[in-house]
N, C-alpha and C positions, 0 to 999 in steps of 0.2 A: 617392627622399629622402635624393638626394645632390643634391638644389638647397635644399636645407631646412641649418639653421640653426637655432642654440637660446643662447639669451642670460640668465645667471640674476641675477636682485636677488643683494645684497650678504647678503640676511638669510637665502641657503635655505644651507645645511650643506653640505658637502660630501657624507655619506650620502646623503641626500636629490636630489641629484646623478643624483650616480653611477646612482642606483634607475632616477631619468625617462629619464636618455639609453640606460638598457640599456632600458628599456620603450621608448623610442619608435622610439631608434635613430637617434638626430638627431645631428650633431657641437653642439660650446660651439666658441662666440667670445666672448672677453673682451669685447668692446664692436659693436654695430653700426654705422658710420661712417656709412650713408644707408638710408635708404629710400622710393624711387619719386623720389630726387634729393634728397631732406629730411633733414636728421639725428635721427634718432631719438633722443636724449638731450639737450639743453639746460641745461650746470651754468652755474656763479657763472660761466663764463669765453667767456659771450656773444658778445664779439667773435669770440675765437678758432675759437666752434664756425661762421663763420662768414665765414671771411677765404675760405672758398675761395670766396669770390662776386671777391670784390675779384683773385684771381689768373687769375679767368676771364675777369675786364676787360685787364683788365693784357697777357695774352694775346693779344684780341684787337686789341685795340689799336696793338701794338706789330709788327701782323705787316705783311709787305714790301708786300703791296696799300694798305695804309694810307697811306703816305710818300707816295704817290705820285700821291694822290690831290685833289683842289682846296677847296676851300673848301666848294660844294657838297654834292662827294661825304663830305668830313669831317662835316658837318652830318647829312645822311643814318646815317652810321656811326652817330653817338656816340646816335641814336633812334631809327633803329630794331635798333642789336643793340647796342653795351656797355646802354645806360640799357634794357634791355627782359629783360636776362640775368638784375637779379631779380627782377625781375617775378614768376616765379612763387614762391619765397620770401618775397618779403616777403609772396604773398594766404593768408600760413598765420600768421608770426610778424612780430611788430614790430624792423629790426634796431636795434643798438646807432644810437647819434647821428655817433657816430665813427669806424663803419664807411660810413655815409651820404657826411657829409662828403670822405674820403679816395674814394671812387665817384666824385660831384661835380670832386675836384682832378685825379683820373688823366683825365675824359673835360674839363675842361678845359685842363690842357697837354698833351694830344692836341690839341684845338683851335690851341691857340696854335705849336702846330706843335715842338713837345720831343719831341727823337726821345733813347733810354737817359738820361745823366748829361748831357746840353749842354742848359741849360734855358736859355727864350725868356721872351718881355717880353713881361709880360700885361697887355694896351690896355685892357683891361675887367674892370671885379670883374665876378666870379660873381652876384654878386645882381644884378646886369644880366642876365647871358647870361638865368639861369635867367625873367627878364621874358618875356609875352609877346610878339612880332612887334609885333601892334599900339598894346604902348606901348615899343620902342623895341628890346629885347633879343633874345634869339634863338631864345626857346621850349622852351628845358632844357629836363627835366625835375628841380624840387624833388622830391631821390628821398628828404628824411625826409615830404614833404608826403603827395608819394606814397605812401609804406609805410601812411598812418595815414588814406588815404584807400581804400584800399582791403579795408585793414579795415574801414571802417566800411561797407562796400556790402555785408559778409556778411549785415548787417539790411535787404536789398530784400528785396522781394517775392516774389522768385527764390530767396531760400536755404530751406534748409532747415527741419522741421518740426521738429530739434533745436534747431539754433540758435536757430528762434526759441521754442522753449521756453523754452529758459535766460534769454531775455532775459526774457521775459513774466515771469519772477519777480524780474530788477531792481527793480523800485516797490516790492513788498512787504521784500526784501533794504534796501532806504533807510530805509521806514518800520519797520524796527526794529533800525536805529544807536542810539547814545549814545555819545556821547566819554567815553574814558577818562579821563579830568582827571590831568594832572602841571602841570610849569613851567617851560611852552614857550607863547610864546602866537602859536598858537592857534585859540581858540575863542571865540567870542565870548556873552560872557552870556544876553542876551535874545535873540538869535537860532538860536543852535543848543539840541541836546539832549544833554544833560551834565548831568545832575542823575538815578542811579537811582535807583527805589522813591520818584519822585517824579510824581504825575499827572503823563505826558507825557513824563518829562525834562525838563521846561523847568523856565523861571521862571513862575509862577503870575499874580501878583499887581505892578503898577506899581508901580518904582521909585520912590523921593525923592529928592530935584532931583540926578537923571541925567537926563542930558541927553541924551547919545548914550550907544550900543551899547560898554559896555564888554570889553575883553577879561579872559577868567577869570583868567590871569596879574595882574592888578591889584588880583585879592581876595587873591593870597596874598603874607605873609610877607617877601621876596627872604634877611631872615637867617634865620628859622627854618624856614622854610618848610614855613611850616605855613599857615592860613586868620588873616583879621589879623580877627580879632573882631567888635570894634570897629566898626571900617570896617563891617561886615556885613550888622551889627544893626540899624544905622544910618541905609541905604541899602535896605534890602529888607525886605516884610513876614515878620512872626515866622514864620509856617512855611513862607516863603521859604528866609529866614535858619540854621534848624535845619536845614533841608536840604543847606542847601552846606556849613554846620560838617559835618555827618556826608561826609559828599563824603570817606575816606580819597585821604592823600596819602603818595609815594614821598617821604623824601629823600633818593634819586640825584635827581639831572636829567639827563631821559630825555623825547623829544618825548609828546606826547600822542597816541593812538590810535583809532580806531572800532571799538569790540565788537560781535558778533551773533553769540546763539549758536542755530544750527539746532534742535536733537536733542538737544539737553543739558537736563541734569537744571534743571528753575525754579526749584528748593532749592541745590541745592549748588553746579550750573554749572559742573561738572568733571567728569561724569562723563554716559554717552547714560544717554537717557532711556527704561526699562524699564518695563512693571510688578513686575517683579524688583527690579529698581534704588528704585522710586522708595518699595515700602514694607515694604521689608529693609537693604538692602544703603547704601542713601545714607548719606551721616556725620551728618545729623538725624534722621533715620530714628530711628538705633541708639543714638542718644543718651534715645530716648524708651522704646525697647526695655529699655535699660540698666538701666530700673528697676524692670520687672519682675520674676517669679521667678525663683526657680536654673536650673529645667529649659527654662525658655523661652532662659537663657544661653547652656545646653548646645548649641544649635542655631547653628551658623556659619553663616555664611557660606560663598559659592557654588555654590548651586540655581542649577538653570538654567533655572529659574520659577518661579512661582505655587504649579503644581499640585503638583512636586518639592516646595516647602516646605510645602505644606500638607499632603502626606501625612507628614514627620515628626514636623512638630506637631502630627498627631494621633495618634502612637507615641507622645508623650515628655510633651502634659502633658493631665491630667485634663477634665474637662468641662469644667467650671467656670471652667478656667481657659480650652480654648480660645474661649468666650465671647465672654469679657472681650482677650481679642485681637483674636479676629475685631469687636469694638465698637469698640475700637481705629486700625486698621488702616482701620474708615471714615473713623471722626475725622481719620487720615491723611492718605485720598486726597481728604478734603474739602479738608480744606489747601489741600493740590497744590492743587485744578481753581479753588479762591478765588485762587490766587496768580496761576496764568495767564490770568484771568477781571478782573484788576484787584484784587481787595482784595489785600490787606498781608498778610506771618504774623503772628501772636497775637503781640505780645508779650513779650518775657524775662517774666522770675517780677521781682517789686520794680521796675516802671516799666521795667527795659528797660537797666537799668544793668550796670553788666560788671567782671565780679573776674576780676581775674587772680592767680590762684597758682602760683607753678615752684618747687622743691625742684631742688637737684642733692646730687649722691652719690655717693661711693667706691665703684668695686667690692666693701668691704666693708660694705656700707649706710651710712653712716657720713658723716653731713649734713656737707655743704660751703658751701650755700647757700641760703637761701630768700627768695622775695618775695613779696608780698600785694599787688597795685598795684591801685585804684578807677580805671576805666574812664570813655570816653565813655555817652553811652546810643547802642544798637543798634539797629538795624530787623529783625535775622533774627539764626538761629546761624551761620549761615556766614563772616557779616564778623565776629561776634565767638569763632570759633575762630578765625579764619587772622589778629585783631589779639591776643589773647592768643598766639598760636604767636610773634609775631614780636616782642612784650615778650620771652615766655622766651627768646627765642634771642639780642635783645639781651644780658641778664640773663648769659647764657651770657661772652659777649666781653666784657662790663667789667671781670666775676670775672676775664679771662684765663685760658681752660681754651680747648685748643689740639686736644685730643680730649674725644668724647662722642657718648654713647647718644644717640637722641632720643626718647623717647617720649611717643603723644600717645594718647588712646581715641578721636579720630575717624579711623577707617579712611582716610576720602575724601580727608583732607588732607594723612596721613600717605604716603599711593599717592604725593599727587601730588607730596610736596617727591622722594618715589624716584625718578619719573620724569620727573619737568618737565613733568606736563600742567595742561590747567588756566592756562598763563598769559596767553590770550587774554581768559579772563574776565573781568569788569566787577571785581573784585581780582585781577587775575592781577599788578600791578605791583606790589601788597603783598608777595604767595607769592615774585615773582622780589628783593626785597630779601632773605627771607628768603634766601633759598637765593643771593645774592652773600655775606648773611655765613657761610651755612654752610659757603663752596668755600672761604673762607679757613678755616678748622682742618686742622689737618695727617692726623686720620682723625676720618670720623664713620659712623654707622651709625644710619637711620631706623627705628625701630619701633615696631608698634601694638600698644597692649596697650589689654585688658578693663577697660571704664570701675571696674570690683572693684577693678582693681588703680591706679589711680587716687586712691586715697581720699584720699590725702594732699595735692596738688593741687589736685583740689577744696574739703580742708574748709580751704584757704590763699587759694581765690577764694570761697566766701562771706564767709568774713571782713574781705576787701577790698571787700565792699561799703555796708562804715557807716566806710571809714577816710578822715579828712580828706585823709592825706596815705601815701605813697609807708614802704611799710615795708620793712626788710632784715633777716636775719640773717646772720649771719658764721660760720665754723665755732659752730653754738652751734644745738641744733634747739630750733625754735619750741613754747613749751606746748603751743599750742591742738591742735597732732597727736601730739603723744607717744603718744599709746594707740596709735593710727596707725601710724607709726612703727614702735612694737613689735611689731607683728601679718604688716609688713611683716618685718621683725629674721627674726621668728621662719621664714618660708619662700621667705627666702636660701640 
């Protein structure tokens, strides 16, 4: 055990480290510099991680024997020794471009006879030295291209079964990719997949008076950073145009990105897909159960699996209530399978219109501000929840508040805001907008509240669906929620 060492990640507590070390009798080290001649940890400073290669090449070239070599001897030394030193590392890692260029520069200086800091004239450029001898060069390796060629050989017939298995999934990954749109010119309108919740994620019908493919950025108004509705409806079929206008955009200027979800929930696209998540813990599912009996509301989350959930429900629900639960669970499961196999989630009530309600109260429960806003048509509740949260936080910032306790009844969304997870989902850029606004506050706390404790905001949201313009109340209680406010004030 004297030759064995142990390394812990930063997530391991000191108490856990002491127990493991005492149990195994192995010494702890801060980090392993290398294993089998290769770095064990490669962080952000990749150049510094692999700089040891430059030191090795430099020492070889500066040896006293190298100074006495002829041109032919120098050529052999460069090809067989200097340029072969990084080969082993190149077979595993892609070296930084800067390092490859510096290694080639070292070989070039040695070739032209530079000793120490005494510079010599380079009569031919490095680009010509790396050409094959048949083309008038010296046949030295282009280390950057050589590095890529070695890595590409990992996909050869002799490569391992594990590596072949990983590459076999590459076409599936490509088919599942969909661009997440923002304000940069990197997505083609007709040839790329970029419209989520739309068949094939692409434009389906021929465009009008558009001879060449457009960039998506050309459909965005640069001043408002929102879709140019008039231009889109003029050039595209109505179904395609409405699908484009439903794609949410970030108000920040960030780069477009491709997103792919592997085992994430197909409904909320935030947490991992499991049976208990799909039927009980998913934010969309919790919205369904929120309308059921009070006894069902008492069964909070945290169950390990569906079996544990059923045991708890059998203890607290009547036979009739349990039968209703099982029927509704089947409906949820059927909806989920429909989404996975290409069908859309059933639209929200009232034609899919989004109503947004937000209320700001002080620590005494007194109303400081309230908001009712009619939003755009929605295709799924996940999008509705995130856009409603975005507008509510934006309203807080507009009112000038800098300390906030943010409460919402969508547990998945509140968890995402707290943990910063789900940022790579198709709505991750909108979620990032919300986080950026929250980061600008002086003090923040994000809490999950049951739907029964969020009746005021829901009443304002229902009221917003019939509005033609935004309604704001400042330091005044909205008349339509006076009763709900009174009930809340009693419970504070």
